[in-house]
N, C-alpha and C positions, 0 to 999 in steps of 0.2 A: 644307457651306459652308466654304470655307477661311477661316482666321483671319489677319488682317493684324497685323503687329507694332505694338506700342504705342510711340509716339515718346517721347523723353526728357522733353519738356515735359508730355505727358499723365501720364506716370508720376510725375513730380515733383509735379504737381498732386494726384494721388491720394495720394501720400505726405503732402502737406500735410494733406489731410482725415483720413488715418489718424492722423497725429501729433497733430492737434487732438483727435480722439476719445480717444486714449490719455491725453494730459495732462489733458484735461477730466475723465476718469474718475478719474485719480489724485488730482486736486484735490478732486473730489467726495467721495472716500473720506476724505480728511483733514478736510474741512469737516464731514462727518457725525460723524467721531470727536470733533471739537472742539465739537460741539453747535450748529453753525450751520445744519445741515439736519435737520429733524425727520422723523419717520415712518420709512418703509423706503427703502433704497437698494439697487438691484441693478445691479452694474457689469458691463460687457461687455469688460473688459480681455482682450485676446487674440483678440477677434472683429472687430477693426476692418476687416480686409480684406474680409470678407463684406459688411458694411454698405456700405462705399464702392464695392466692385465692383458690387453689386446696384443702387445708386442712381446710378451714374455717368452712365448714359444716359437717365435719367428727366427729363421736363420738369415744369414747375410744374403742368401740366394732368394729369399722371399722379398716381395716388394710391398712398400706402402706408398699411398699418396695421401696428402694431408689437406688441411684447410688453412685459411688465413690465421687461425689460432693454433699454429702447429709446432711451437717450440717443444712442447711436451712429447709429441709423437716422435720428433727427431731424436730427442735425448733418450727416449725409451728404446729406440731402435739402434742406439749405440753411438750417436754423434757426440763428439768431444765438446764439453761446455766452452773450452777455450776458442774453438773454431766458431761456435755459435755466438758467443759474445762479440768476437771480432767482426762477424758478419753483420750483426745488428748495429755495430758502430761504423760500418762501411769501410772496414780496413782490408788491406791486401791479404792478410793472413786468415780472413774469414773463409768459411767453407765454400762460398761462391765468389771469393775474391772481392767482396764488397759490391757485387753486381746485382744481388738478389734482394737482400735485406730481410726484414722480419717476416713478410708475407710470402716469401719465395724461397725458403730454405730447402736445399736439396743436396743430396750426396748419393748419386747413382751407385757408387762403389759399395755402399752399405745397403743398397736396396731402398734408399729414400728417394723416390722419384719426384718429390717436390710438394711443398706447401703451395697454396694457390690463392691469389687475390680475387679470383672469379669463383663465386659460390657454385659448387657442384662440378667444376671443370675437371677436377682430378679423378672423378669416377670413371669416365670413359678411358682415361689414360691407364688406370689400374686394370681395366678390362683388356687393354692391349698387352700389358705385362702378363696377365693370366693366359692370354692366347699364346704368347711366346713360350711360356712354360709348357703348354699343351703341345705345341708344334715341336719343341725340343725333347718332348717325352721325359721331362724332369718332374720332380715332386714339388716344384715351386708353387707358391700361393701368392696371390695379390690381395692386399687388404686396403680398401678405400675408406679412410676416415671421412665422415661427413657430419654436419650438424643437422638438427631437425628441420632447419629452413631449406636445406638443399633438396629435400624430397619433393619440393614444389617445382624444381627446375626440369626443363626438357632433357638436360644432360643426364639426370638421374633416371628418368624414364627410359630413354634410349639405351643407355649403357646397361641398365638392369634387365631390360627386355632381351637384349642381345646376349648377355651373359647367361640368362636362364635358358634361352633357346639353344645355345651351344654347350650348356652345362660346364661352364668354365670353372677352374679352381679359383674362386673369387669370393671374398667376404666383404659385404657392405657393413661397416661398423658405424652405426649412428650414435653419436654422443648427444642424446636428447637433454640439452642443458636448459630447457624450458623457455628459451628466448631465440627468436630469429631477428637479429640486429636489435631493433627497437620495439618489437612486437612479441607478445606472449605466443608461445607455440599453439595454444588452444585457439587463438584467433586466426591461425594460418592454415590449418589442416581440416578438411571435412571428415576424414576418417583416420583411424589410428594406423600405426605402422604394421601391425599384425594383419589388418585387413588388406593393406597394400601388398604385403608379402604373398598373401593367398592369390591375389590377382596375377602375380608373376610366377606362381607355383614355386615359391621359394620356401626353404626351411626358415623358420623364424624362432628367435630366442630373445627373451627379455631378461635383463640382469640388473642388479643393483650396481650402478656404475661408481658408487662410492666405496665398494667393497672389493679390494684388489684380489683377495683370495677367491671370491666367488667368480669374478670376471676371468681370472686366470684359469680356474677349473673349467669354466664353460668353454673357453677357447681351446682347451685341449681336445674336447669333444668335437667342436666345430671344425677345427683344422684337420682332425683325423677324417671326418666325413668328406670334407672338401678335397683333401688329397686323395681320397679313395675314389674320386670321380662321381660322387653323388650330387654334384651340382653346387651352385652358389648358395650362400646363406646370408640372411639379414639379421644382424644382432643389434638390439636396441639397449644401450647402456643408459639408464636413467640417472642423471646427475643434475648439477645446477651451476650455471654461470654466476659465480659469486660477484664478479665485478662487472663493469660496463662493457658495452660492445668494443670500445676502444679506450685507451687511457685518456682521461679528460672528459669522458662521456658523463653528462650531468644526471643521466638515468631518471629522468622525469617519468618515464613510462613504468617504473617499478611501483609507483604510488598505488596502494591497495593490494599489491602482490605479497603474499606470505606463503612460505613453505618451510617445513621443518627440514633442516639440512644437517646431515651427519658428515662432518669433515673427514675426508678419506684418511688423512694422517692420524686423526684421533681413533678412527675405527681400527686401523692396523696396529697402532700402539697398544690399544686394548687387547687385541688378539695376541700380541707378543708378550704383554705382561702376564697374560694367562699362562703363557709358556715359560715364564720365569726368566726372561732375557732382557730385563729393563736396562741393565748396565751396558749390554751390547747396543741397545738403541741409542744411548747417550754417546757411545764411542762412534757409531756410524754418523750421528749428527755432527760431531766435532770434525770428523774427517771430511764430510761434505762441505762444511763451512770453510775449512782451510783450502780445499780444492777450488771452490768458487772464488774465494778471495784471490788466489793466485791467478785464476782464469781472468778475472776482471783486470788485474794489474797488467797481465800480459797483453790483453786486448787494448787497454788504454795506451800501452807503449808501442803497439804495432804500427807500422807505416800505413799511410793512406795509399790508395792506388795511384800510379803515376799518370798524370794527365795525358802524356803521349801514348799511353796504352788504353785509351778510351775504347777502341774497337776490338780489343782482345776478346776472343770467344764467340764473336758474332758469326764469322764464316770460317769453316775449316778449309785449309789450303787444298786446292784441287790437284789431283795428279795431272801431270803434263800430258796433253793429248795432241799429237801432231795433226795439223790440218789435213783432212782427207779430200782428195779430189775425185769427182765422178764425171765420167764422160757426159757432155751435154746431150740432151735428148729433144728431138722434134716429135711432137705427138703424131701418132699414126693410128690407124684402125687395126693394124696387124697385131698379132700376139707372138710371143716367143719366150724362151727361157731368160733372155736378157732384159725383159721388160716386166715391170710389175706396177701395181697401183698402191696408193698410199695406205689404204686399209690393210693390204697384204704386208706392207713394210712394218706397220705398227704391230700387227700380230706376230710377225717373224721376230721382231725385237723382244717382245714379251716372252716368246717361246725360248729364244736364245738365252735370256738372262735367268729364267726360272730353271732351265735345264742345267746351266753352268754353275749356279750358286744356290745351295740349299737354304740360305738365309732369306731368299726372295720368296714372298708370297703375294697373292693378288686377292683383293677383297672389294666388294661393291655390290650395288643393286643389280641383280640379273646378269652378273658377269660369268656365272658358272653354267647352269643348265641352259640359259639362253645365249651364252657366249657374248653377252652385252647387247645393247639395243640395236647395234649394227652388225652383229655376228662376227666381230673381229676376233674373239677368243673362242669361237665355236670348237668344241672337242677338247679344250684344254682341261676342263674339270675331270673328264674321264681319265686323262693321263696323270693328273696331280689332284686327286679329290680333296686332300687335306689342305693344299696350298692354293687352290682357286676356290674362293669361298663366297657364296651368295649371302648377302646381308639383308635385313629388313630395310625398309625405307627410313633410314635414320642417319642422315649425313653427319650429325654431330658425333654419334657413336662410331661411325666409320672412320672419320679423321682422328678422333681421340684414340681409337684402336690402333691406328698407325703410329701415333705419337708414342704411346706406351710401348708398342712392339719395337719401334726404332730405338728407344732408350734402352730396351733390353738387348739390343745388338742385332736385331733382324733388319731386313730391307723391304719394308712394305711398299707395295704398289697399289694405290687405292684409286677407284674410279668414282668421280662425281658425275652423274649422267649428263648434266647440262651445266655449262659455265654459270648460268643464272643461279644455280642452286648453291653456289659457293657462299652466298649470303646466309644460308641456313646454318652453316657450320663455321662461320667466320671466326668465332672465338677460338675454336681449336686450331685454326690455321694461323690467325693473327697473334693471339695471346699465348698460345702454347707452342706449336711447331716452330714458329719464327723466333720466339723469344727465349725458350728454355735453354738452348745452347749458350746464349749470352748471359742470361740471368744465373746460370750455374757456373759462370766463369770458364766456360768451355768444357765442363765435365759431362754434360748430357750429349750423347750421340743422337743424331737426327737424320739418318740416312733414309729419307722418306720421299716418295714420289707420288704426286697426285695427278692423275690423268683426267682431263675433262675436254669437252668439245663445244664449239659454237658455230655460228654461220648464218648470217642474215641473207635474205633474198628469196626465201621460199614461203613467205607468209606464215612464219612461225609465231609471230606476235611478240609483244613487249617482254614476256617472261621466258622466252626461249631463244632470244636473238642477241643478247647483250655481249659486248666485248669489254670485259672488266679488267684487262691486263694492267691499265694504269693504276687502278686501285691496289692491286696486289704488288706492283712494282714500288709503290709508295711505302710498303711495309719492310723495314730493314730486316735482313735475315732470310728473306724469300728469294729464290731464283725462279724466273719466269721464262719459259721457252715456247716459241711459236714457229714451227717449221712450215715450209711452203712446198717442199718436194718430197717424193717418196724416200730418196736416199737420206735426206736430212731428218725425216721423221724416224727412220731406222737408227741412224747414227746418234742423233740427239737423245732419243729415248733410252738407248743403251747407256749413253753417258750419264743421263739423269739417274737411272737406277743404280749406277755405280758411284754416283757422287755422294760425298759424305754430308751434304747439306739438304735441307728441305727444298724440293723442286716442284713447281706446278707446270705441268706439260699440257699445253693447250693445242688441240687439233681442230682444224676447220672441217666440219662435216661435208661441206661442198667440195672439198679436195679429196675425199676418200676414193673417188674414182679417177683421180688424176694419175696419169701414167708417167713413168720415168725409168731410167736405167737401173737394173738390179745391181746392188753393190755387194761386195764381199762380206761373208759372215762376220769378220772381225772389224768391220767398218765402224768407226767412231767419229763423231763431230765434236770439236772442242766447244765447251760452254763458254760464252762470253766473246765469241769471235764471229763477226759478221762475214758474209760472203759477197764478193763483188760479182754480180751476175752478168754485168755488161760494162765495158769500159767506154768512156766518153770524155768530151772536152768542154761542152757548152754549159751543162748543168748537172747537178747531182740529185738523183731521186732516191729517197730512203724509204723503205717500207718493210713489211713482214707479212707472213701468212699469205692468204689469198690475194691481198692487195699487192704483194710483191710481184706476183705473176701478171697482174693488170699493168703494173708499171713497166714490166718487160715488154708487154704487147704494145703499150703506148710508145715506148722508146723505139721499137721497130718501125712504127708508123711515122714517127717524127724524123727518123733518119732520111726518109724520102724527101722531107722538106728542108733538109740541110741542117737539122738540129741534132747534135750529138749528145746523147744522154748517158751518164754513168748511173747504173742501177745497183744499189746496195740493199741486200736482204739482211736485216739485222739478225734474224733467227733467235737470238737471245734478247729479251726485253730488259731483264735485270739479271746481271749487271750489263749496262750498255757499253757497246764497243764504240766509244766516242772517237777514239784515235783513227779508226778506219774512215769514219765520216769526215773528220777534220782534214785528213790527208786528201780526200777527194775534193772537198770544198776549196782547199788550197790550190787545186788544179783548175777547177771549173768556175769558181767564184760565184756560184749560185746554188741555192738549196731549196728543194721541194720535198716535204715530208707527207706521206700518204698512209692513212690507216682506216680500217673499217669502223673503228670505235668513234665515239663522238669527238669532234674536233676540239671542243673546249676542254681545257685541263687534261689533255691526253698526252700520250707518249711523244707526239709531235711537238707539243709545247715544251717538254723537257729537252728534247734534242735542240730545238731552236734556242732555248736559253743557254745551253752548254756551248753551242757554236757561237752565239753572240758574245759569251764571256771569253772564249779562248781563240776565236777566229774571226772576230768582227772585221779586222783589217783585210781579210781575204775576200770579203763580200763586195760584189759590185751591184747588188740588188737586194731588196728586202727578202727575208726568208718567207716562204709561203707554205701553207698547210692545207691539205684536203682531207676531210673526214666526214663522218655522218653528221646530219643536222642535230642540234641539241634538243631533241624531243625523243621520247621512247619510241622503240621500233613499232611502226604501224602495221596493222594486219592487211589492209587493202593493198593489193599489188601495185596499184597506181601510186598510192602514197609511199609505199616502201621504195619504189623506184626513185621517187623524188628525194627520199630521205638518205638512201645509201649512195656513197660515191661510186661512180662507174668510170669506165675508160674515157668517156667523153669529158667528164669533169676534170679528170686527171690531165688529159691532153690540153684542154683549155687553159688550165693553170700553168702547165709546162710551157706552152707557146707564149703566154703572157710574160712569164718569168724570163724566158730566153730573149725576148725583145726589149726588155727594160735596159 
């Protein structure tokens, strides 16, 4: 494709953007030095042409993700310097209301899905935005800015592999600034980027990242190809990080490094002077200086966030959901229209939501052709081939895909095959999904559901048996659900998919065959509300998932011994329904908490602490906990039986507590 010459007006306009970025960064460096900007500051002085050239032909509907060195990208995409200065100073008028800061600048309304303090983490998120454009059949493109150091990360590999496989409208724009933090790029990579691109079957282009005209012209071609459905592209813009990794970096690692550097502003000034518009350059520079002077003044005068609004943006208010009751069920061997199993309830909930809402899609390993490892979604891909998507074995890419798609307004339902595999993608869950709504001051939508399953007792071993709910519940911003009955699995999963917050929905695979009464299609279970499965007067038993059913069985046995147990099924782990537990303890004066997870540092410990804080005067006996022993899940059935809490251990603890 031939490249057309850039007119003087366009070049002058790009120079304005570059000059704005340069002077913004220089002011930010001084403000940081003088104590007006807290935290970390990473400046992109010298890389202005790459940012402006890459963003020049993007619309508001196109999405970018950025790096920790992302001020220039945000400004090039249209962010107001006043909002950016205020954000860096931690002020309420900042683009993220002072919740994000220098490394986490975002404005989803302008297609800026966030700079990122985790190297490479924005790449999978951009992939999700690209998929959203594909599913909506728009011409939208996602551009992921990354440094040369990010190509070593697993996030780069997983997201690039997925984007290439699906031919997403996606541009990986690498600003090769010659340094990965404190190391020269040459010491970090065994092969060059062009070689990497061939491995992913990507189109590849290399450009002088200090020449905004060349970069802009290249991006016209790249974006046209990507929008036309020819698949993603990797662009390498060669530039130089003029300053240190961060402000204050002594840069000892630069000793012996030398490279000729053509300042992007000088390059463009020279091109404009050839065009005879030197006086216009001086006018633009004066206007930018005045703009930035006012922006700094306004930011310095802006108010700080109010301390009593500390939690604003973390959780979006949930729609009110009335508690739904389902008739109790006694297991039988019979079958009928009024009875179903948990796996059927989960599948029905997924079908209901994907049919009712076009913004819902499902993605995960083997969820399509295989219907997932347990066959729960069998046949769904045939009905919704674009919206039930098999992915490679790439948990980081899967969750990042969901984060980006959720920010773009979709409602992803992602499957992580085993609860244990959460650790593989923890960054995308912990640092992205859970935190982006808060770090953007509530501007990032995150209607995201992650389904996974666990269940010890079948010799699955230490890497396929873990109960990690306490770890996830410890992450502010995440909702964690663990149902025990078919009706709750159906109603809670539907509520999760509709919920405007990131939710982890944990199923117990040993309950997939559990029978229960079929509920109505519109059945919903409120998030954050426990269920009282059995009333009693002598002690309160609190549990969830499969352990809740064990507690019910124990309570039935103890009734014959004259011990009346009240059984509470939490259903929601985070947020905890402490009020229901406290009300019960006020009546029974004794508390036993049971879960399949390790006892130490578990959900039971949190419940015990909360009741000790708010209800210690109601207690007539110490709080007791029953959980798995504090060793990894053993493989041997004999050892696993000893490790896992069972009805006998629960009954023993309950009788001991009742007699205190």
